[in-house]
C-alpha positions as CSV (number, residue, x, y, z in Angstrom):
1,M,0.0,-0.1,0.1
2,E,1.5,3.2,-0.9
3,K,1.5,5.8,1.8
4,K,0.6,9.4,0.8
5,A,0.9,12.5,2.8
6,F,-2.2,14.6,3.2
7,L,0.0,17.7,2.7
8,T,2.2,19.0,-0.2
9,K,5.5,21.0,0.1
10,E,3.7,24.0,-1.1
11,K,1.2,23.8,1.4
12,V,3.8,23.3,4.3
13,S,5.7,26.2,3.0
14,E,2.7,28.3,3.4
15,I,1.8,27.0,6.9
16,V,5.4,27.7,8.3
17,K,4.9,31.4,7.6
18,S,2.4,31.4,10.7
19,Y,3.4,28.0,12.3
20,P,7.0,27.1,12.4
21,T,8.2,23.5,12.4
22,P,8.1,21.2,14.2
23,F,4.2,20.7,14.5
24,H,1.8,18.0,14.7
25,I,-1.2,18.4,12.1
26,Y,-4.5,16.6,11.8
27,D,-6.7,16.1,8.7
28,E,-10.3,17.0,9.5
29,A,-11.7,15.3,6.6
30,G,-10.0,12.0,6.9
31,I,-11.2,12.0,10.6
32,R,-14.7,12.3,9.9
33,A,-15.0,10.0,7.1
34,N,-13.2,7.3,9.1
35,A,-15.9,7.8,12.2
36,R,-18.5,7.5,9.6
37,R,-17.0,4.3,8.2
38,L,-16.7,2.8,11.9
39,K,-20.4,3.7,12.7
40,E,-21.5,2.2,9.5
41,A,-19.7,-1.3,10.2
42,F,-21.6,-1.6,13.4
43,S,-24.9,-0.1,12.3
44,W,-26.6,-3.3,12.6
45,N,-26.5,-3.1,16.6
46,K,-29.0,-0.6,17.7
47,G,-27.1,0.6,20.9
48,Y,-23.7,0.8,19.2
49,K,-21.3,3.5,20.7
50,E,-17.8,4.3,19.9
51,F,-15.9,5.9,23.1
52,F,-12.7,7.6,21.7
53,A,-9.6,6.6,23.7
54,V,-8.7,10.1,24.9
55,K,-5.3,8.9,25.9
56,A,-4.5,8.5,22.2
57,T,-4.9,12.3,21.4
58,P,-6.2,14.4,24.3
59,N,-7.1,17.5,22.4
60,P,-10.6,19.1,23.0
61,Y,-10.8,20.3,19.3
62,L,-10.4,17.0,18.0
63,M,-12.8,15.5,20.5
64,K,-15.4,18.0,19.6
65,I,-15.1,16.7,15.9
66,L,-15.7,13.3,17.2
67,K,-18.7,14.5,19.3
68,E,-20.1,16.0,16.2
69,E,-19.9,12.5,14.5
70,G,-21.7,11.0,17.5
71,I,-18.7,9.6,19.2
72,G,-18.0,9.8,23.0
73,A,-14.9,9.6,25.1
74,D,-13.0,6.6,26.9
75,C,-11.3,8.1,29.9
76,S,-8.8,6.9,32.5
77,S,-7.9,9.8,34.5
78,L,-9.4,13.0,36.2
79,T,-8.1,15.1,33.6
80,E,-9.4,13.2,30.8
81,L,-12.8,13.4,32.5
82,M,-12.5,17.2,32.5
83,L,-11.6,17.4,29.0
84,S,-15.0,15.3,28.2
85,E,-16.9,17.8,30.3
86,A,-15.3,20.8,28.5
87,V,-16.4,19.6,25.1
88,G,-19.9,18.9,26.2
89,L,-19.9,15.1,26.7
90,S,-22.5,14.0,29.4
91,E,-24.4,11.0,30.6
92,G,-24.1,7.9,28.5
93,E,-21.2,9.6,26.6
94,I,-18.2,8.9,28.5
95,M,-16.7,5.6,29.6
96,F,-14.3,5.6,32.8
97,S,-11.9,2.9,32.7
98,S,-9.3,3.2,35.4
99,N,-7.0,1.2,37.4
100,E,-5.6,1.9,40.7
101,T,-8.1,4.8,40.8
102,P,-7.2,7.7,43.0
103,R,-9.9,9.0,45.3
104,G,-12.1,11.5,43.8
105,E,-11.9,10.3,40.4
106,F,-15.0,7.9,40.5
107,T,-17.0,10.9,42.2
108,K,-16.0,13.1,39.0
109,A,-17.0,10.1,36.7
110,K,-20.4,9.6,38.5
111,Q,-21.2,13.2,38.4
112,L,-20.9,13.2,34.6
113,G,-23.0,10.2,34.1
114,A,-19.9,8.2,32.6
115,F,-20.3,4.3,32.6
116,I,-17.7,3.2,35.4
117,N,-15.7,0.3,34.5
118,L,-14.3,-1.5,37.4
119,D,-10.9,-3.2,37.0
120,D,-11.1,-5.3,40.2
121,V,-13.7,-6.7,42.7
122,T,-12.1,-4.8,45.5
123,H,-13.1,-1.6,43.7
124,I,-16.7,-2.0,44.4
125,D,-16.2,-1.2,48.0
126,F,-13.8,1.5,47.0
127,L,-16.5,3.1,44.7
128,N,-19.4,2.5,47.2
129,E,-17.6,4.2,50.1
130,E,-16.4,7.2,47.9
131,C,-19.6,8.1,46.1
132,G,-22.1,5.2,46.1
133,V,-22.5,2.8,43.5
134,P,-24.7,3.8,40.2
135,E,-27.5,1.7,38.9
136,T,-25.3,0.9,36.0
137,V,-21.7,-0.6,36.5
138,C,-19.1,-2.2,34.0
139,M,-16.5,-4.8,35.0
140,R,-13.2,-5.5,33.3
141,Y,-12.3,-9.1,32.3
142,N,-9.0,-10.9,32.0
143,P,-9.3,-14.3,30.6
144,G,-5.8,-15.1,31.6
145,G,-3.2,-17.5,29.8
146,I,-2.1,-16.8,26.3
147,Y,-4.5,-15.1,23.7
148,E,-4.2,-16.8,20.5
149,L,-5.8,-16.0,17.0
150,E,-5.7,-18.0,13.8
151,N,-2.4,-16.5,12.8
152,G,-0.7,-17.4,16.0
153,I,0.1,-15.8,19.5
154,M,-1.3,-12.5,20.0
155,D,-0.5,-11.5,23.6
156,N,-0.1,-12.8,27.3
157,P,-3.3,-11.6,29.3
158,G,-2.1,-13.7,32.1
159,D,0.8,-11.4,32.5
160,A,-1.3,-8.1,32.4
161,K,-2.2,-6.2,35.6
162,Y,-5.6,-5.4,34.2
163,G,-9.2,-7.0,34.9
164,C,-10.9,-9.8,36.9
165,T,-11.1,-13.5,36.4
166,A,-14.3,-15.2,35.5
167,E,-15.0,-16.2,39.0
168,Q,-14.4,-12.8,40.3
169,M,-16.7,-11.3,37.5
170,L,-19.3,-13.7,39.0
171,E,-18.6,-12.5,42.6
172,G,-18.4,-8.9,41.6
173,Y,-21.9,-9.0,39.8
174,K,-23.5,-10.6,42.7
175,K,-22.1,-8.0,45.3
176,L,-23.1,-5.2,42.9
177,M,-26.6,-6.5,42.5
178,S,-26.8,-6.5,46.4
179,L,-26.1,-2.8,46.3
180,G,-28.6,-2.1,43.9
181,V,-27.2,-2.1,40.6
182,K,-29.6,-2.8,37.9
183,N,-27.6,-2.7,34.6
184,F,-24.2,-4.4,33.8
185,G,-21.4,-4.0,31.0
186,I,-18.5,-6.4,30.3
187,H,-15.2,-4.9,29.1
188,S,-11.9,-6.5,27.9
189,F,-8.7,-5.3,26.1
190,L,-6.5,-8.1,25.2
191,V,-4.3,-7.0,22.2
192,S,-2.9,-3.7,21.0
193,N,-2.5,-2.6,17.4
194,T,-3.4,-5.5,15.6
195,T,-4.4,-5.6,11.9
196,A,-5.6,-9.2,12.3
197,P,-8.9,-9.4,10.9
198,D,-10.3,-12.0,13.4
199,Y,-9.3,-10.0,16.7
200,Y,-12.7,-8.5,17.3
201,P,-14.8,-11.4,16.5
202,T,-12.6,-13.9,18.5
203,L,-12.7,-11.5,21.5
204,A,-16.5,-10.9,21.0
205,R,-17.0,-14.6,21.4
206,T,-15.3,-14.9,24.3
207,L,-17.1,-11.9,25.9
208,F,-20.5,-13.0,24.5
209,E,-20.0,-16.5,26.1
210,L,-19.1,-14.8,29.4
211,A,-22.1,-12.6,29.1
212,V,-24.5,-15.5,28.9
213,R,-22.8,-17.3,31.9
214,L,-23.0,-14.3,33.9
215,K,-26.7,-13.8,33.0
216,N,-27.6,-17.5,33.7
217,E,-25.9,-17.6,37.0
218,T,-26.7,-14.4,38.5
219,G,-29.7,-13.1,36.6
220,A,-28.0,-9.9,35.9
221,H,-29.0,-7.9,33.0
222,I,-26.3,-7.3,30.7
223,A,-26.8,-4.1,29.0
224,F,-23.6,-3.6,26.8
225,I,-20.4,-5.4,26.0
226,N,-17.3,-3.2,25.4
227,L,-14.8,-4.8,22.9
228,S,-12.6,-1.8,23.8
229,G,-9.7,-1.0,21.4
230,G,-6.8,-3.1,19.8
231,I,-7.6,-2.5,16.3
232,G,-4.3,-1.3,14.6
233,I,-3.2,0.8,11.7
234,P,-0.7,0.0,8.7
235,Y,2.5,1.9,9.8
236,R,4.3,0.2,7.0
237,P,3.7,0.4,3.4
238,E,3.5,-3.5,3.0
239,D,1.0,-3.8,5.8
240,S,-2.6,-4.4,5.3
241,E,-5.5,-2.1,6.3
242,V,-8.0,-3.5,8.5
243,D,-11.4,-4.0,6.7
244,I,-13.7,-2.5,9.3
245,M,-16.8,-3.4,7.4
246,A,-15.9,-7.0,7.2
247,V,-14.9,-6.8,11.0
248,G,-18.4,-5.5,11.8
249,Q,-20.0,-8.1,9.9
250,S,-17.7,-10.9,11.7
251,V,-19.0,-9.5,15.1
252,K,-22.7,-9.6,14.0
253,K,-22.2,-13.2,12.8
254,V,-20.9,-14.2,16.5
255,Y,-23.5,-11.9,18.3
256,D,-26.3,-13.8,16.1
257,E,-24.6,-17.3,17.1
258,V,-24.2,-16.7,20.7
259,L,-26.3,-13.8,22.3
260,V,-29.5,-13.9,20.1
261,P,-30.2,-17.7,21.1
262,A,-29.8,-16.7,24.8
263,G,-32.3,-14.1,24.6
264,M,-30.0,-11.3,24.7
265,G,-30.3,-9.6,21.2
266,D,-30.8,-6.3,22.9
267,V,-27.2,-5.9,24.2
268,A,-25.4,-2.9,22.9
269,I,-21.9,-3.2,21.5
270,F,-19.2,-0.4,22.4
271,T,-15.9,0.1,21.0
272,E,-12.8,2.2,22.5
273,L,-10.8,2.9,19.6
274,G,-7.9,5.3,19.7
275,R,-5.2,4.4,17.1
276,Y,-7.7,3.4,14.5
277,M,-9.6,6.6,14.9
278,M,-7.0,8.9,14.8
279,G,-3.4,7.5,14.0
280,P,-3.4,7.8,10.1
281,Y,-5.0,11.1,10.0
282,G,-2.2,12.9,11.9
283,A,1.4,13.6,10.9
284,L,4.5,15.2,12.4
285,V,6.1,17.7,9.9
286,V,9.9,18.4,10.6
287,K,12.7,20.3,8.9
288,A,16.2,19.0,8.1
289,I,18.7,21.2,9.7
290,H,21.8,19.3,9.9
291,E,23.7,16.5,8.2
292,K,26.6,14.3,9.7
293,H,28.7,11.9,7.8
294,I,30.7,9.6,10.0
295,Y,30.4,5.7,10.1
296,K,26.7,6.5,9.0
297,E,24.9,9.2,7.1
298,Y,22.7,11.2,9.5
299,I,19.9,13.8,9.1
300,G,19.3,15.9,12.0
301,V,15.8,17.6,12.2
302,D,14.3,20.1,14.5
303,A,12.2,17.8,16.3
304,C,13.1,15.0,18.8
305,A,11.5,12.1,20.8
306,V,9.8,15.0,22.9
307,N,7.7,15.3,19.7
308,L,7.1,11.6,18.9
309,M,8.5,9.1,21.5
310,R,7.3,5.9,19.7
311,P,10.6,5.1,17.7
312,A,12.6,5.7,20.7
313,M,10.5,3.7,23.2
314,Y,9.3,0.8,20.8
315,R,11.6,0.8,18.0
316,A,8.4,1.6,16.3
317,Y,8.4,2.3,12.5
318,H,6.9,5.5,11.1
319,H,7.1,6.0,7.3
320,I,8.5,9.4,6.2
321,T,7.9,11.3,3.1
322,V,10.3,13.9,1.9
323,L,8.0,16.6,0.7
324,G,8.6,17.6,-2.9
325,K,10.6,14.6,-3.7
326,E,7.8,11.9,-3.5
327,N,8.8,10.9,-7.0
328,E,12.6,10.7,-6.7
329,P,14.3,7.4,-6.1
330,A,15.1,6.2,-2.7
331,D,18.6,5.9,-3.1
332,H,20.2,7.2,0.1
333,V,20.3,5.4,3.4
334,Y,20.1,7.7,6.6
335,D,19.4,7.7,10.2
336,V,16.8,10.6,10.8
337,V,17.7,11.8,14.2
338,G,16.6,14.4,16.9
339,S,18.7,16.7,19.3
340,L,18.1,14.7,22.6
341,C,21.2,13.6,24.6
342,E,20.0,9.8,24.0
343,N,21.3,7.8,21.2
344,N,17.8,6.2,21.0
345,D,16.6,9.7,19.7
346,K,16.0,8.5,16.3
347,F,12.9,8.6,13.8
348,A,14.3,6.3,11.4
349,I,17.4,3.8,11.3
350,D,19.0,2.7,8.0
351,R,16.1,4.4,6.1
352,K,16.1,4.4,2.4
353,L,15.0,8.0,1.3
354,P,15.6,10.3,-1.6
355,G,18.6,12.5,-1.2
356,I,17.7,15.1,1.5
357,D,18.9,18.7,1.5
358,I,19.2,21.1,4.5
359,G,15.8,22.9,4.6
360,D,13.8,20.0,3.2
361,Y,10.4,19.1,5.2
362,L,10.0,15.7,6.1
363,Y,6.4,14.4,6.7
364,I,6.4,11.7,9.3
365,H,3.2,9.7,9.0
366,D,0.6,8.2,11.3
367,T,1.2,10.3,14.4
368,G,-2.2,11.2,15.1
369,A,-2.6,8.6,18.1
370,H,0.3,8.1,20.7
371,G,2.3,10.9,19.1
372,Y,1.9,14.3,20.6
373,A,0.2,12.5,23.6
374,M,3.3,10.7,24.8
375,G,5.5,13.8,24.6
376,Y,7.6,14.8,27.7
377,N,10.4,17.7,28.7
378,Y,13.6,15.8,28.9
379,N,16.6,17.9,28.3
380,G,14.3,20.8,28.8
381,K,12.9,20.4,25.2
382,L,9.5,22.0,24.6
383,K,6.5,20.2,22.8
384,S,5.3,21.6,19.7
385,A,2.1,23.1,18.3
386,E,-0.8,20.9,17.1
387,L,-2.8,22.2,13.8
388,L,-6.0,21.3,12.2
389,L,-6.1,20.8,8.5
390,Q,-9.8,21.8,8.3
391,E,-12.3,20.4,5.5
392,D,-12.0,23.9,3.4
393,G,-8.0,23.6,3.4
394,S,-7.2,26.3,5.9
395,V,-5.1,25.6,8.8
396,R,-6.1,26.2,12.4
397,L,-4.0,26.3,15.6
398,I,-5.7,24.0,18.1
399,R,-2.6,23.9,20.7
400,R,0.2,26.3,20.7
401,A,3.7,25.3,21.2
402,E,5.1,25.4,24.6
403,T,7.4,28.2,25.7
404,P,10.3,28.2,28.3
405,S,7.6,30.0,30.4
406,D,5.3,27.1,30.4
407,Y,8.4,24.8,31.5
408,F,9.3,27.2,34.4
409,R,5.6,27.6,35.3
410,T,5.5,25.2,38.2
411,F,8.4,27.2,39.9
412,D,5.9,30.3,40.2
413,F,5.7,29.8,44.2
414,D,9.2,31.5,44.4
415,D,11.0,34.4,42.8
416,L,14.0,32.4,41.6
417,M,12.5,31.8,38.0
418,K,10.5,34.7,38.2
419,P,12.2,36.5,35.1
420,Y,11.6,33.7,33.0
421,I,8.0,33.3,33.7
422,K,5.6,35.5,31.5
């Protein structure tokens, strides 16, 4: 699959007159079209709802776009709940899936009418003591062991800190029913970033069969089953894109086989996709500012792992387009590097690219999820701006770049750094 940038060199040359590189930029038209595809794929389920995983791209302007498309928010912290509140999400539009939850966060979630997803049976008492148990509660399931699909082992849930065993789910449902809970949800997240088409239907069968067991053994009303996230994107040109329409139909087949015969044809299906929703529709645009010729050929750019940590942390691949040289042969081999005092600060290693000149703009693909969000301030580096390429072709600032004043702001209790705080 050829990977195409949604920006041209000419467009970037125009943008940098107002917003210098580096910057993250998002494609509004692509985001909206993808949201509509997802909803169509699950339109067979009357109660279907996507709750965007806020941790992937916590920007209220992007969340507002998704809200306009009928999409809610999956939150895991107080600040993510506050973001959801700020964009106008309310009862039934927020999932709160936290773990080792600090006191006070369940209270905020309950105030907003969020679906509270408990990670452990001991959290039932914690929730009840803090703010009382709402009428609808979800619990997170962990099947343990090794999770396998047709194409092999995908992950190791038994080694993950999240979720409850099946027996704990039964225990938890009974306890919650005694506390007045009337409607229940089941949630599970077992695999991250897979393009395997059988992940969702395989997970669905696991959760649907558990739902039937829980209903039969406790009498609980299962209102929804949350398949969570895990659907990935094609980072490499040779990777296959997930056919979301086929995935939706595969889940429907399992739903009709397992839930409908059990008299549970009214169960709503939820998803919590982050990377799939936003990843391909964001890019990091950087400028080549140095070159170095020692044992390897290096191109130094004006961004670093502060702007995109995934390559440094996971050795993750992000495709790179040299804007204006899309049709030139990739006959040079470079390490594309940033300025951190860390040797893993590399956007690409031994990457075949067209010859790069100082001043060229590099478009780093698929940074729309877990890109800006994972940034940090090591070496005193400052996080870049976020921009939105709107449907009409105009560009809007949706988060300004950090300044030294922002970096020093937490010293504002004392006069030492006052000259640097504006």
